[in-house]
PLY file of the C-alpha trace (Angstrom):
ply
format ascii 1.0
element vertex 405
property float x
property float y
property float z
element edge 404
property int vertex1
property int vertex2
end_header
-4.16 3.45 -29.78
-6.95 1.81 -27.80
-6.89 2.48 -24.07
-7.03 -0.51 -21.73
-10.70 -1.00 -20.70
-11.68 -1.57 -17.10
-13.09 -5.03 -17.84
-9.58 -6.10 -18.85
-8.29 -4.82 -15.51
-11.08 -6.73 -13.74
-10.00 -9.83 -15.65
-6.40 -9.26 -14.53
-7.58 -9.01 -10.94
-9.26 -12.41 -11.14
-6.11 -13.83 -12.69
-3.98 -12.42 -9.85
-6.09 -13.89 -7.04
-3.76 -15.95 -4.86
-0.70 -14.53 -6.64
-0.56 -10.99 -5.24
-1.63 -9.55 -1.92
-4.29 -6.91 -1.44
-1.86 -4.52 0.23
-2.90 -2.47 3.27
-4.06 1.14 3.28
-2.39 3.13 6.07
-4.00 6.25 7.53
-1.38 9.06 7.71
-2.61 11.42 10.44
0.46 13.67 10.32
-0.04 14.33 6.60
-3.77 14.75 7.18
-2.95 17.65 9.52
-0.90 19.33 6.77
-3.61 18.95 4.11
-6.75 19.34 6.19
-8.26 16.21 4.67
-7.90 12.44 5.21
-4.65 11.05 3.76
-4.03 7.34 3.19
-1.01 5.44 1.86
-1.44 2.37 -0.35
1.43 0.08 0.71
2.63 -1.66 -2.44
6.06 -1.71 -0.78
4.59 -4.64 1.18
3.62 -6.50 -2.02
5.37 -9.74 -3.02
8.87 -8.92 -4.38
8.61 -5.56 -2.61
6.76 -3.63 -5.33
3.69 -3.50 -7.57
5.66 -4.95 -10.52
4.59 -8.56 -9.93
1.03 -7.55 -10.93
1.93 -6.49 -14.46
4.65 -9.09 -14.98
2.40 -12.02 -14.04
-0.49 -10.72 -16.13
1.78 -10.33 -19.17
3.59 -13.64 -18.88
0.45 -15.65 -18.13
-0.96 -14.44 -21.47
1.82 -16.07 -23.50
1.02 -18.99 -25.78
2.40 -22.45 -25.05
4.94 -21.98 -27.85
6.07 -18.62 -26.41
6.34 -20.06 -22.92
8.62 -22.75 -24.26
11.04 -20.08 -25.52
11.26 -18.45 -22.11
11.17 -14.75 -21.22
13.81 -12.05 -20.92
13.78 -8.66 -19.20
16.07 -5.74 -18.45
15.83 -4.04 -15.08
17.77 -2.40 -12.28
15.59 -4.06 -9.66
11.81 -4.16 -9.23
10.78 -5.30 -12.73
13.53 -7.92 -12.61
12.14 -9.41 -9.43
8.56 -9.27 -10.69
9.45 -11.09 -13.91
11.60 -13.65 -12.11
8.88 -14.58 -9.61
6.07 -14.55 -12.18
8.01 -16.81 -14.53
8.91 -19.14 -11.68
5.27 -19.42 -10.58
4.26 -20.23 -14.16
7.09 -22.72 -14.71
8.81 -20.64 -17.39
12.55 -20.01 -17.80
13.49 -16.37 -17.20
16.63 -14.44 -18.11
17.23 -11.00 -16.65
19.84 -8.45 -17.64
20.88 -5.99 -14.93
23.44 -3.15 -14.87
26.88 -4.13 -13.60
26.54 -1.84 -10.59
23.17 -3.15 -9.46
22.92 -3.23 -5.63
23.74 -6.69 -4.28
20.40 -7.17 -2.43
18.47 -6.68 -5.70
20.79 -9.03 -7.55
20.47 -11.70 -4.86
16.68 -11.36 -4.74
16.31 -11.71 -8.52
18.44 -14.82 -8.55
16.55 -16.10 -5.54
13.30 -15.93 -7.50
14.82 -18.25 -10.10
16.09 -15.97 -12.89
19.28 -16.49 -14.85
20.91 -13.08 -14.30
23.46 -11.44 -16.59
25.25 -8.23 -15.61
25.88 -5.90 -18.53
26.57 -2.19 -18.99
27.11 0.74 -16.66
24.09 2.58 -18.10
20.60 1.07 -18.21
20.28 1.79 -21.95
23.23 -0.56 -22.49
21.56 -3.21 -20.35
18.29 -2.83 -22.25
19.99 -3.11 -25.63
21.70 -6.34 -24.56
18.41 -7.83 -23.36
16.70 -7.00 -26.66
19.61 -8.50 -28.60
19.35 -11.67 -26.47
15.62 -11.89 -27.24
16.31 -11.58 -30.97
18.92 -14.32 -31.19
17.50 -16.70 -28.56
13.80 -16.39 -29.33
12.92 -15.54 -25.71
9.95 -13.19 -25.32
10.96 -9.71 -24.19
8.81 -8.51 -21.26
8.59 -4.74 -21.38
8.53 -3.09 -17.94
5.57 -0.80 -18.73
4.57 -0.35 -22.40
2.18 -3.26 -22.95
-1.59 -3.61 -22.52
-1.28 -6.64 -20.22
1.27 -4.87 -18.00
-0.98 -1.79 -17.74
-3.98 -4.01 -16.93
-2.06 -5.77 -14.19
-0.86 -2.52 -12.62
-4.42 -1.19 -12.87
-5.55 -3.69 -10.24
-3.95 -1.33 -7.69
-6.56 1.25 -8.72
-9.44 -1.19 -8.18
-8.17 -1.91 -4.67
-7.84 1.81 -3.92
-11.51 2.36 -4.83
-12.57 -0.50 -2.55
-10.45 0.63 0.38
-11.20 4.38 0.10
-14.49 4.60 -1.88
-14.74 8.40 -1.60
-11.14 9.07 -2.69
-10.71 12.54 -4.21
-7.11 12.33 -5.46
-4.75 9.44 -6.12
-1.03 10.34 -6.22
1.06 7.83 -8.18
4.85 7.61 -8.72
5.51 7.73 -12.47
8.53 6.63 -14.46
7.64 4.94 -17.75
4.00 5.28 -16.75
2.68 1.74 -16.48
1.40 2.14 -12.91
-0.18 5.57 -13.31
-1.71 4.53 -16.66
-3.26 1.41 -15.16
-4.54 3.15 -12.05
-6.00 5.97 -14.14
-7.74 3.50 -16.45
-9.35 1.76 -13.47
-10.20 4.83 -11.42
-11.58 6.99 -14.24
-13.85 4.16 -15.43
-15.39 3.77 -11.96
-15.00 7.29 -10.51
-14.40 9.83 -13.31
-14.52 12.72 -10.83
-11.51 11.37 -8.88
-8.27 13.12 -9.81
-5.25 11.01 -10.74
-1.88 12.78 -10.44
1.45 11.37 -11.55
4.57 12.26 -9.56
8.04 12.40 -11.13
11.47 13.26 -9.78
12.46 16.76 -10.86
15.76 15.53 -12.27
14.19 12.75 -14.36
10.79 14.07 -15.42
10.06 12.96 -18.97
6.29 13.45 -18.88
5.88 17.26 -18.49
7.90 17.99 -21.64
6.30 15.11 -23.53
2.78 16.23 -22.65
3.66 19.76 -23.73
4.96 18.45 -27.06
2.00 16.10 -27.52
4.25 13.06 -28.02
6.92 11.09 -26.10
10.12 13.12 -25.91
13.39 11.68 -24.66
15.24 13.48 -21.88
18.73 14.66 -22.73
19.89 13.64 -19.26
18.51 12.56 -15.91
19.78 12.54 -12.35
17.88 11.40 -9.29
18.16 9.11 -6.28
14.78 7.66 -7.34
16.17 5.17 -9.87
12.87 3.27 -9.97
11.19 6.17 -11.79
14.23 7.43 -13.73
12.95 6.58 -17.21
14.25 8.74 -20.05
11.23 8.50 -22.35
7.56 7.55 -21.88
6.25 4.54 -23.75
3.94 5.16 -26.69
1.05 3.29 -25.06
1.55 4.63 -21.54
1.83 8.16 -22.94
-1.58 7.82 -24.61
-3.11 6.76 -21.30
-1.47 9.56 -19.31
-2.44 12.16 -21.91
-6.06 10.98 -21.96
-6.71 10.02 -18.34
-4.23 11.57 -15.91
-5.25 14.99 -14.57
-1.79 16.31 -13.79
1.87 15.38 -13.48
3.89 17.13 -10.76
7.60 17.00 -9.99
9.36 16.70 -6.64
12.86 17.66 -5.52
15.55 15.37 -4.17
15.10 17.10 -0.82
11.40 16.24 -0.77
12.14 12.62 -1.73
14.63 12.18 1.10
12.30 13.85 3.62
9.48 11.57 2.45
11.54 8.41 2.85
12.58 9.50 6.35
8.97 10.27 7.29
7.86 6.81 6.12
10.56 5.23 8.28
10.02 7.33 11.39
6.26 7.87 11.43
4.83 4.97 9.42
7.51 2.35 10.27
7.62 1.51 6.55
10.73 0.86 4.47
10.18 2.64 1.15
12.61 3.23 -1.72
13.05 6.78 -3.08
10.83 6.14 -6.12
8.22 4.52 -3.90
8.11 7.59 -1.68
7.41 10.03 -4.54
3.72 10.43 -3.64
4.63 11.31 -0.04
7.21 13.76 -1.39
4.43 15.48 -3.33
2.31 15.65 -0.18
5.20 17.33 1.64
6.10 19.70 -1.21
2.57 20.80 -2.15
0.56 21.20 1.09
-3.13 21.88 0.52
-2.92 21.38 -3.26
-4.90 18.15 -3.61
-8.60 17.40 -3.25
-9.32 14.96 -0.45
-9.57 12.29 0.64
-6.07 11.63 -0.72
-4.42 8.29 -1.44
-0.67 8.19 -2.07
0.70 4.99 -3.59
3.92 3.69 -2.02
5.04 1.83 -5.11
8.07 -0.07 -3.79
10.35 -0.79 -0.87
13.47 -2.31 -2.44
16.19 0.07 -1.30
19.88 -0.71 -1.03
20.94 -0.44 2.67
23.97 1.72 1.80
21.80 4.12 -0.20
19.27 4.11 2.63
21.92 5.36 5.07
22.83 8.22 2.73
19.20 9.14 2.17
18.44 9.15 5.89
21.29 11.61 6.40
20.08 13.72 3.47
16.54 13.67 4.83
17.67 14.71 8.30
19.62 17.59 6.77
16.62 18.65 4.69
14.45 18.52 7.80
16.80 20.79 9.78
18.00 17.97 12.01
21.71 18.74 11.54
23.51 21.96 12.46
27.07 22.81 11.39
28.78 25.87 12.89
32.15 27.38 13.68
32.95 29.16 16.94
35.86 31.40 17.89
36.81 30.85 21.51
39.72 31.86 23.78
42.71 29.51 23.58
42.58 28.47 27.23
42.38 25.08 28.95
38.81 24.04 29.69
37.09 26.35 27.16
36.30 23.54 24.68
34.94 21.39 27.50
32.76 24.32 28.55
31.36 24.73 25.03
30.56 21.03 24.72
28.96 21.02 28.16
26.73 23.93 27.17
25.67 22.16 23.97
24.83 19.07 26.00
22.67 21.16 28.34
20.80 22.47 25.27
19.94 18.91 24.22
22.00 18.75 21.01
24.16 15.76 20.15
27.75 16.35 18.98
28.53 14.27 15.87
31.91 15.76 15.02
34.30 18.35 16.48
37.43 19.94 14.97
39.79 22.22 16.94
42.12 24.49 14.91
44.61 27.26 15.65
45.51 27.78 11.96
43.43 30.53 10.36
44.36 33.99 9.17
41.06 35.32 10.51
41.87 34.36 14.10
43.17 36.90 16.59
46.12 36.09 18.79
44.95 33.82 21.62
41.89 32.55 19.72
41.09 29.09 18.34
38.36 27.95 15.97
36.06 25.06 16.84
34.04 23.45 14.01
31.03 21.46 15.24
28.48 19.22 13.59
25.41 18.67 15.76
22.27 16.55 15.62
19.20 18.52 16.70
15.46 18.05 17.01
14.65 20.31 14.05
14.79 23.92 12.80
13.42 25.47 16.01
15.98 23.59 18.09
18.77 24.74 15.73
17.69 28.35 16.26
17.58 27.85 20.03
21.08 26.34 20.14
22.65 29.13 18.08
20.86 31.84 20.07
21.98 30.41 23.40
25.60 30.09 22.25
25.60 33.70 21.05
24.12 34.83 24.38
26.96 33.01 26.11
29.39 35.29 24.26
30.67 32.95 21.56
31.32 34.29 18.04
29.90 31.81 15.60
29.19 31.29 11.91
26.70 28.82 10.43
27.70 26.45 7.65
25.74 24.67 4.94
25.12 21.09 6.16
25.30 18.14 3.81
0 1
1 2
2 3
3 4
4 5
5 6
6 7
7 8
8 9
9 10
10 11
11 12
12 13
13 14
14 15
15 16
16 17
17 18
18 19
19 20
20 21
21 22
22 23
23 24
24 25
25 26
26 27
27 28
28 29
29 30
30 31
31 32
32 33
33 34
34 35
35 36
36 37
37 38
38 39
39 40
40 41
41 42
42 43
43 44
44 45
45 46
46 47
47 48
48 49
49 50
50 51
51 52
52 53
53 54
54 55
55 56
56 57
57 58
58 59
59 60
60 61
61 62
62 63
63 64
64 65
65 66
66 67
67 68
68 69
69 70
70 71
71 72
72 73
73 74
74 75
75 76
76 77
77 78
78 79
79 80
80 81
81 82
82 83
83 84
84 85
85 86
86 87
87 88
88 89
89 90
90 91
91 92
92 93
93 94
94 95
95 96
96 97
97 98
98 99
99 100
100 101
101 102
102 103
103 104
104 105
105 106
106 107
107 108
108 109
109 110
110 111
111 112
112 113
113 114
114 115
115 116
116 117
117 118
118 119
119 120
120 121
121 122
122 123
123 124
124 125
125 126
126 127
127 128
128 129
129 130
130 131
131 132
132 133
133 134
134 135
135 136
136 137
137 138
138 139
139 140
140 141
141 142
142 143
143 144
144 145
145 146
146 147
147 148
148 149
149 150
150 151
151 152
152 153
153 154
154 155
155 156
156 157
157 158
158 159
159 160
160 161
161 162
162 163
163 164
164 165
165 166
166 167
167 168
168 169
169 170
170 171
171 172
172 173
173 174
174 175
175 176
176 177
177 178
178 179
179 180
180 181
181 182
182 183
183 184
184 185
185 186
186 187
187 188
188 189
189 190
190 191
191 192
192 193
193 194
194 195
195 196
196 197
197 198
198 199
199 200
200 201
201 202
202 203
203 204
204 205
205 206
206 207
207 208
208 209
209 210
210 211
211 212
212 213
213 214
214 215
215 216
216 217
217 218
218 219
219 220
220 221
221 222
222 223
223 224
224 225
225 226
226 227
227 228
228 229
229 230
230 231
231 232
232 233
233 234
234 235
235 236
236 237
237 238
238 239
239 240
240 241
241 242
242 243
243 244
244 245
245 246
246 247
247 248
248 249
249 250
250 251
251 252
252 253
253 254
254 255
255 256
256 257
257 258
258 259
259 260
260 261
261 262
262 263
263 264
264 265
265 266
266 267
267 268
268 269
269 270
270 271
271 272
272 273
273 274
274 275
275 276
276 277
277 278
278 279
279 280
280 281
281 282
282 283
283 284
284 285
285 286
286 287
287 288
288 289
289 290
290 291
291 292
292 293
293 294
294 295
295 296
296 297
297 298
298 299
299 300
300 301
301 302
302 303
303 304
304 305
305 306
306 307
307 308
308 309
309 310
310 311
311 312
312 313
313 314
314 315
315 316
316 317
317 318
318 319
319 320
320 321
321 322
322 323
323 324
324 325
325 326
326 327
327 328
328 329
329 330
330 331
331 332
332 333
333 334
334 335
335 336
336 337
337 338
338 339
339 340
340 341
341 342
342 343
343 344
344 345
345 346
346 347
347 348
348 349
349 350
350 351
351 352
352 353
353 354
354 355
355 356
356 357
357 358
358 359
359 360
360 361
361 362
362 363
363 364
364 365
365 366
366 367
367 368
368 369
369 370
370 371
371 372
372 373
373 374
374 375
375 376
376 377
377 378
378 379
379 380
380 381
381 382
382 383
383 384
384 385
385 386
386 387
387 388
388 389
389 390
390 391
391 392
392 393
393 394
394 395
395 396
396 397
397 398
398 399
399 400
400 401
401 402
402 403
403 404
């Protein structure tokens, strides 16, 4: 297969003028301290529709013939691609139909409809949704817009790479979230053509990493199963075209844990004041998980910011747990009036916040005249956790730590 040339990406950039924003590049000083080199974050979460997807969708749809435009377009997506296709079609005056899983978060459903798409909910699994969209294209004549495996889509996503080179001309490594591979393929095609010495690294969720096994096999290989909070990059099999680009142009593909993803999302919220979805935070997760491993200056692409508020709450809690911000413990104390108040007062003096307390006299391990107090505390981090437990032990309390969740 022929790789997408940089002049085609340049052409896509001219096409996208006035359609997409040149998103900002944020300097991340805290991550710079960890890596000993400048670190910047390319904020595609601030792009129109909340992700980079509008770039590829508009480039692809604008290339349709008049006859194809008259038939309309159809897509399958759990969120970002749906919104990109809906807005692109609306801007070009083309009818769009989007199939989404039945359990799609309401904000993504509302946004897709708000951009003008006719939305159909079908299937609990995305493969079921995709099959229905393809069947609709076959019987209706609408043009199916693939989320990543098309030259025009790759060219559109590659415009992110051109912007990176303008904003950080001496970039040493670009970290890119990778699912099907359209974004990392496009960025690699742009960057390697202009700066072949710059490393391009794809980042996948550990529980949904199709590329490492596929690269090892030398061809796209479908995952038997996948599980990750980063649904935006949970793609079971690379595309044939994107695989060729990744194999030829991408220097490495690394995986990140769920813990690193949640810590990354929390860091973006707290330190950068940026709302980023789990998939969009994958590059930051790699920066947290692999300190000192990348040649600088480093650019991490924040690929999207469309996160369901309910999921965001869960991820914040998970991230705080991963960062040592929660402490769960059990204390044995004398069963006397005022003892519990004394324990809570001591915890307050130590600067920890009590989230939950449970007082029980029913346990075979308790001695006569003892009670057990289970506490869940919010702390300032691992060092503060150690300080709180040490001070409680010095005060004479018998305690046991629990696994927080």
